[in-house]
N, C-alpha and C positions, 0 to 999 in steps of 0.2 A: 685280169687280176682274179685270182681264185678266192673263194670264201675264207679259207684259212688265213691267207695273207691279209685280207681286209679286216678280219677279226683281230689279228695281232696288232695292226695299225691302230684300230679303234681302242683296243685295250691299253696300248702305250699312251695314246693321247689322253685317255681318261685318267690314267695314273699321273701324267705330267700336270694336268690341270686340277687334279684333286688336292684338297688341303691335307689329305692323309699321306704321310710318307713313311717308308720303312726306316730311313735315317733322317729324322727331323732336323732341319737347319737351326731351329730355335734352341735345341739342346746341344747339338754337336758343332755348331758354327759352320765353317767352310767344309768340314768333313761331311756334313749332311748333304752336300751337293753331289756326292759320289753316285748315289742311286739315280739321281736325275740325269747326270751325265751318261751313266750306263744306259738309261732308257732312251736318251737321244741317240746314242751310238747304235743301239739296236734298231731304232726306227730308221736311221739312215741306211744301215745294212739291209734291212728288209726292203726299203724302197729302191735300192740300187741293184738288188738281185732280180734276175728275170725268171 
């Protein structure tokens, strides 16, 4: 695993566990989960690519 890939994974995990969101669920309700879903999708994509 190269450093760039590891850095992306760490950044996504920090974003997912951070209380700060681009689209907050408290304000937007279920629509606020879109950014989290996109982050999870990107994480899966990064993990599955070689």
